[in-house]
C-alpha positions in Angstrom: 0.2 0.2 -0.3 1.2 3.6 -0.2 0.7 6.8 1.6 -2.2 8.1 -0.1 -2.1 11.6 2.5 1.2 13.5 0.5 1.8 16.8 1.4 0.8 17.6 -2.1 -2.3 15.7 -1.6 -3.2 17.5 1.5 -2.3 20.8 0.6 -5.3 22.5 0.0 -7.3 21.0 3.3 -3.9 21.9 5.4 -4.4 25.3 4.3 -7.7 25.9 5.2 -7.9 24.1 8.2 -4.4 25.3 9.2 -5.2 28.7 8.0 -8.2 29.2 9.9 -7.4 27.3 13.3 -3.7 29.4 13.2 -5.4 32.5 12.5 -7.6 32.8 15.3 -5.6 31.4 17.7 -3.3 34.4 16.4 -6.0 36.6 17.2 -7.1 35.6 20.8 -3.3 35.9 21.3 -3.5 39.5 20.5 -6.5 39.9 22.5 -5.0 38.7 25.4 -1.6 40.9 24.8 -4.1 43.8 24.6 -6.0 42.7 27.6 -2.8 42.0 29.8 -0.8 45.2 28.5 -3.2 47.3 26.7 -1.7 49.0 23.6 2.0 49.2 25.6 5.0 50.4 23.6 3.0 50.9 20.4 2.7 54.5 19.8 -0.1 53.9 17.1 -2.7 51.5 17.2 -2.4 50.5 13.1 -4.6 51.3 9.7 -6.2 50.8 7.0 -5.3 48.7 4.0 -1.2 48.3 3.8 -0.8 50.4 7.1 -2.8 47.4 8.7 -0.1 45.2 8.1 3.3 47.7 9.7 4.5 45.3 12.4 5.9 49.0 14.1 1.8 49.3 15.1 -0.6 46.9 17.4 -3.0 46.2 14.5 0.3 45.0 12.7 1.8 43.5 15.3 -1.6 41.5 15.9 -2.0 40.4 12.0 1.8 39.1 11.5 1.1 37.1 14.6 -1.9 35.9 12.6 -0.1 35.1 9.8 2.6 33.5 11.4 0.3 31.2 13.3 -1.7 30.5 10.5 1.3 29.1 8.3 3.0 27.5 11.6 -0.5 25.4 12.2 -1.0 24.9 8.5 3.1 23.2 8.7 1.5 21.1 11.0 -1.7 19.9 9.6 0.7 18.9 6.7 3.2 16.5 8.7 0.5 14.7 10.2 -1.5 14.0 7.6 1.7 12.7 6.2 2.9 11.2 8.9 -0.7 9.3 9.1 -0.7 8.1 5.7 2.9 6.6 6.4 0.8 5.2 9.6 -1.8 3.7 7.2 0.3 2.7 4.3 2.4 0.7 6.8 -0.8 -1.2 8.5 -2.2 -2.4 4.9 1.5 -3.6 4.3 1.7 -5.8 7.2 -2.1 -6.6 7.3 -2.6 -5.2 10.5 -6.2 -4.7 11.8 -7.3 -0.5 12.5 
């Protein structure tokens, strides 16, 4: 039996599940940070459009946290799916029951 859960086959599912979960966790991290610190040393709250991604503002910092968390969770999803596929393929080769 061959691994059917390769990264190329699970990319889209990993993108959707990983980024939505990761970005949600990043926004919760930003909200917790705001509750604990207020704006802290950020002189400016943020802005609209491209200014919203300026990491020197609070809004930009939280947006970048969301992006980093999303990419990290996507990578975790792809690794987990690939390893699960390898385990299923190995179990099928040996005839083990699930």
